[in-house]
N, C-alpha and C positions, 0 to 999 in steps of 0.2 A: 571862383569856387575852388575848394580845396582839392588837391591831387591826393590820392590815397595809394597805399601799397597794394600790390596784387593780392587777391583773396587767397587765404591759406587753404591748403587741401589735405594736409596730413592730419591724422587722428592720433591722439596721445593714448598710449596703452601703459598703464601703471599697475604694478603689483602692490597690494597692500598687505599681503599675507605675511605672517610672522614666521619665526623659526628659520630664517635664512642664514647663510654663512656670512662671515665678516665681509668678504669680498662683495657678496651680493648686496649687503646693506650699504656698502660704500657706493656701489653702482646706483642703488636706488636713490641715495642722497644726492648724488650728482645729477640724477634725472629730474629732480624737483623743478617744476616750472614756477613762473610767477602768477599762478592761479590760486585763488583763496582755497580751493579744495586741496591743493598740494601743501599750502602753508598749514592748514588744519592737520593734514597727514603728518607733517613734521612735528607739530605740537603733540599729537597723539603718540608719536614715537618716543618723545621725551617722557611723557606720562607713563607709557607702558614699560619703559626700561627701569623706572623706579616708582612703582605704584604708591609708595609712602609719601611722595612729594605732593603737597597741596598746590592749589592754584597760585597762591602768593609766591611759592618757591619757583614754579614754572615761569611766572611772569618776570621774576627777578633774573632768572637764567636767560630769558629772551633779551632782557635789557642789557645784561652783561655782554652777550654775543654781539648785540647791535651797537654797543658803545653808547647807550643812552644813559649817561651817568654824570652829566655836568652838574655844576653847583646849583643851577636853577632847578633841575629835576630833584637833586638831593635835598633841597629845601622842603620838598613835599613828600618824597619817597625815600625808603632806605637805600643805603649805599649798595649798588648792585655788585660791586667787587667783593662784598662780604660773603657772597654765595660761593661756597667751596667746591661745588660740583663743576666738573668740566665735561663739555660735550665733545663727541667725535669731531675731528678736524673738518671733515667734509660737511657735516651737519651745521657746525658752527659757521663755516664759511657761507653756506646758503642763507642761514638766518641773518648774518650780518648784512648781506646784500639785500635781503628781502625786507628788513626792518629799518635799516639806517637810511634816512631820506636825504637825497641830494639831487641837484639838477646838473648834469654834465654838459660839456660842449656838444653842440649839435642838437640841443634841446632834448637830450635823453634823460628821462626822469627815473631814478632808482628809489627803492624803498616803497614801492607801490605794487599792488596786485590787482588782477582782474577778478571781479566777483561774479557769481552766477547771474545776478540781476543786471549785468551789463555795465556797471559802473567801475571805475578804477579808484581804489582806496589806499591811502597811505597808512601803513601798519603802525608806525610809531605813535601817533596821537590816539589811535584806537586802543593800543595795549596800555598806554599811559593812563587813559581814562578809566579803563576796567580796573587797573591796579589801584588808582585813587579811590574808586568806589568800594573796592574790596577792603581797603585798609580804613575805611570810615569808622569812626568811633560812635557816631550818632546816626541812627537810621534815617536815611533820606538826605543826609548832608555829607558831602565829600570834599574836604578842604583841598584846594588845588585843582579840582576837576576842570574848571574852565581854563585856568592858566596853562595846564599841561596839554590840553587838547586843541584849543583855538585861540585863546586870548593873546598868548605870547606872539604867535605868528601873525595874528591880526594886527597887533601893535606894530610889528616890523613893517608890514605892508602899508598900513595907513600912515605911518610916520615918515616913511621914505618914498612913498609913491609920489609921482609927479602929477601935477594938475593937467587934466586933459588926456591922461593915459589910463589904461586899464589897471585897476587896483588888484583884481583877483583873476585867477585862471592862468592859462587856458586849460582845456581838456586836451586829449590827444588820441592816439591810436596805437594798437598793439600790432606786433609783426605776425601774430597768430591768435585766433580766438580759442583754440583748443589746447595749445601748448605755448602760452605766451612767455616770451623771454625779454623782449625789448619794447619799452613804451616811449613813444616820441610825441612831444608836445606839438600841437598844431599851430602854435604862434609863439611870439616871444614870451618867455616865462616871466611871471611876476614873483614877488616874494611869498605869495600864498597861492599855490596852484589849486585847481579844482579837486585833485586827488587828496590833497591835505585837508581841504574843507570837508570832503566826504568822510575821511578818517576821523577828523575832529567831531563831526556830528555823531558818527557811530560811537565814538568814545564817550561823549556826553550821554547819549541815550543809554548805552549798556552800563556805564559807570553809575548813573542814577538808579537803574534797575537793580544793580548788584548792591548798592548802598541801601536801598529800601528793603531789599529782600535777599540777604546774604546767602540763603540756602539755594538761590538760583544758580550759584556758581559752584557746582560740585567738581566738575572738570572743565578746564578752559576750552578744550577741543569740543566738548558737548555744547557749550554756550555758543561758540562761534558757528558750529554746524547748524544748530537750530535757528540762528539768526540769519545766516547767509544761504543756507541750502534748502529752505523750505520749498516743497513742490506744490504748486497751485493745482486745485482740482477744476472741474468743469465750471464752477461758479466764478473762477478767476479771483480777483482781489476781493470780491464781495464775500467770499467764504474764507479768507485768509486771517490768521491770527494777527494780534496787534504788533507783537514784537518780532518783526522781520525786516530785512534790509530794504525790501520794496516799499516799505512805509517810512523810510528814512526822513523824508522832508516833512511829512505830516507829524511824525513823532517829535522831530526837532522843533517844529513850529509850536507844538503844545508846551514845550519846555522853555522856549525862548522869551526872555524879557530884555529887549534891546537896552534899556537904561542899566540893567544889571550887568549885561555883557560889556557895555562901555566902561563901567567901573572896574570890571575885572581886567580889561585891556589896560587901563591906566595903572592899575596895581602891578600888572606884569611888567610894564615899562619901568615903573619905579623900583621894583625888586631887582630887575636886571642891572640897573644903574648902581644900586647899593651893593650888590654882589661884586660888581666891578670896582668898588672902592670910591664911587663918586658920591658927593653929598646929596642929601635929600632934596627933591625938587621944590622949587619955590612955588608958592600958591599961584602966582600969576602964570607961571609956566604950565602948571597943571590945568588951569582954566583954558589957556590957549590950546593945549594938547587935547583936552576934552572936546572942545569945539571941532577939531579936526577929526577926532574919532567918531563923534556923533554924526558928522556929515558923511563920513566914509561908510558907516554902518548902514546908512540908507541904501547904498548900492549893494552892499552885501545881502541885506534882507531881500531886496528886489531879485537878485540873481539866484539866491539859494533857498528862499522861503516863499516868496510870492510866485515865482515861476515854477512850473512843473518840471520833473526830470525829463530832459530832451536828449535822446541818444543822437550824437552827431553823425553826419554822413561817413566820416572816417571810421567811426566805431562800428557801424553796421556793415562796412565794406562796400561803399558805393563806388561805382565806376565814375570817371570824370564826365562832366557836362560836355556835350558835343557842340562845339561852336562857342559863341559868345552870348552869355545870358543877358536878359534885359532887366535893368534895374527898376524896381518899383518906386513910385513917388509916394512917400509916406507922409501922414498916416492914411490908411485905407478905410473904407466905409463898411465893407461886408466881410462876413464869415460864412463861407459856404460849406455845408455839411454833406458828406458823401459816405457811401459804404463801398468796399472793394468788390463785393459779390464773389469774386474769385481772387484770393483764397476765400473760401466760404465759411471757414471756422476761425474764431478768434485764436490768435497765437497766445500761449500761456508761459513761454520761456523766452528769454533773450535770444537764445540760439535759434528758436523757430521764428521769432519775429524778424530777426536779422535775415534769415533765409527767405522769408516772405518779401521783405523789402528788396532783396536782390533779385528775386523772381519778378516782381512787379517792374522794377527798373529795366530788366532785360526785355520784358514784353513791350514796354513803352518805347524803348529805344530801338529795338530790332524789328518788332512787328508793326508798331504804329509810326515808326520813324520819327519819333519825338526826340528832342535834344536831351531829355532827362526824364526821370520819373515825374509824372504830371503834378502831383500834389505838393503843397508847401509843407504839410505835416501829415503824419499817419499815426493813428492811435492803436497801440497793441493792447492785448488783454493781460499783459504781464505787469502793468503798472507804469509803463513808459510811453512817452510820445517820441516818435522817430522823425528826425529832420529829413524832409524831401528837398525841395528847393529852398526852404528856409524863409527867414524873415524878409530878405532884401531882394529876391529874384522872382520875376514873374513866372507863374506856373502855367500849366496846360490842363486845367480842371473844369472850368465853367465857360463854355464858348461865348465869347462876346464880353465877358466880365473878368477875364484873368488879370487885368491891370487894376481892377477895382476892389478886389478882395482876396483873402487867403482861402485856399482850398484845403479842407481838413477831412481826411477819410479815416473811417474806422475799419480795421481789418475784420472781415466776416460778412456774411449775408444776413441782413436784418429785415427781411421781408415779413417774417412771422414771429420774430423775437427781438429783444432789445440787447444792446451791449450792456456790460456790467455797469452798475450805478457808479462805481469807482472810475471806470473809463470815461463815462459821460461827464462826471464832475471835473476830470482833468482838463476838459475843453471848456465847458460853460462857466466854470468857476476859476480855474487856474490859468489856463492858456489865454483866455480872453482878458483876464485882469493883468496878466503879464504884458500883453500886447498894448493895452491902454496906458498902463503906467510907463511903458517903455517908449511911448510915442509912435507905436506902429498901427494901432487902431484908434479911430476917434471914439470919444466917450459915449457917443450916441450910436455906436456901431449897430448894424442890422444883421441878424442871423437869418439865413435862408437855406432851405433844402436844395439839393442839386436840381431836383424836378421842378422847382419854382421858376428856374431860369431857362431851362432847356427841356426838350422831350427826353425823359429818362425815368427809370424806375428807382433810381438812387435818391435817397439813402434807404430804400425799402419801406413798405407800407407801415409796418409796426414802428420803426424808428422815426419815420416822418411825422406820424401822429404825436409821438413823444416830443420832438423838437418844437412842434407848434405851440407847446405849452411853456417853452423856455422864455425867460426874460430876454428881451431884445429881438425875439422872432418877429419878422415882418415889419 
């Protein structure tokens, strides 16, 4: 199991007040972290210093600062160098590092930010997608949208990926959850990391929205703030609006047509070759390449559309497993449903859910003397599933049956109420389907409540009556 960095303890204090001296402004610019809230603050700073600049001007300035202006991009978007405005040196330096994507030695990934929903997003494809949507001449259609956000990088990954190796990913972990500066990938990087996929999905979603409704983008900072910083109320995701980052995968799924994406990937490869001066691809070459793309997209759809968002152990700040874990023999037969009871309230933010996971792991390891948190997966009220022992390692959740099924617990006490419908659907529709398609659960898997197998009140009276109505129960 992965080793993780020690949990951060410092809190970031940032001033957003205007009217500061030039020295103070430079100090603030230097203090920007790689958190989406700080990036939005930087964008707002550009907007406030010249209120006459529209979103298209701001996006072009960001592209110029980041160096996103190659021939492929200019095929769809205006030359960023034509922007006459210059940014302060410190701000320009921050934006270049924040937006320009690259993977360095030691698996350090730059050009990515941590978002409030707990995911890491590459800013380049996000901003390119918004700009393509903004410049659309026909409502609802944005030329270059897919090529600029996902298709080009998908083509690189699928074309050069080796058989038997991962084509996409991995995810990684930050040095701090409150003032993130360094993002480290948890495994050997591919040509399309998970952060790039997240940024590409967000770029497509927001680019489509802006193209269909141009009035949506009055200020870039406002659009980003509404999408990434929405605060859930007591209803959790059941009461949340449609256009927020927590709904990234479901919104992307509604837009995705795999055959269309495959064609866009092929067009991107062809365009890159022509821009490099190579002749047009032969028909036979295109057919062979399309077969590779279509096959690779099956894995892409499984990872990022079928499967729910799962926050890794490294991302929520897990301590290492004590000892040597026992590997499961897959596929398993059962899915056991629990509730945590304590914490008794569903967590509604990534920060709170991560803290709850850490608290449960401490209790299981130190007070129960278990090797790790007992559950394989834990469901938050924030729209995420959290990795406990994960897919491959035996948990400590259902006495006598730990080797026969996955233990999935919902954060909260559900004796007299239910989890949100969204949280329940993450498990019964997405996690289960992800497990079956991935060869981790048998197709005829059986759902059981914790109390079905041992003497326990879990998963609570109200929730237990609900799961008895689920497909596959019993």
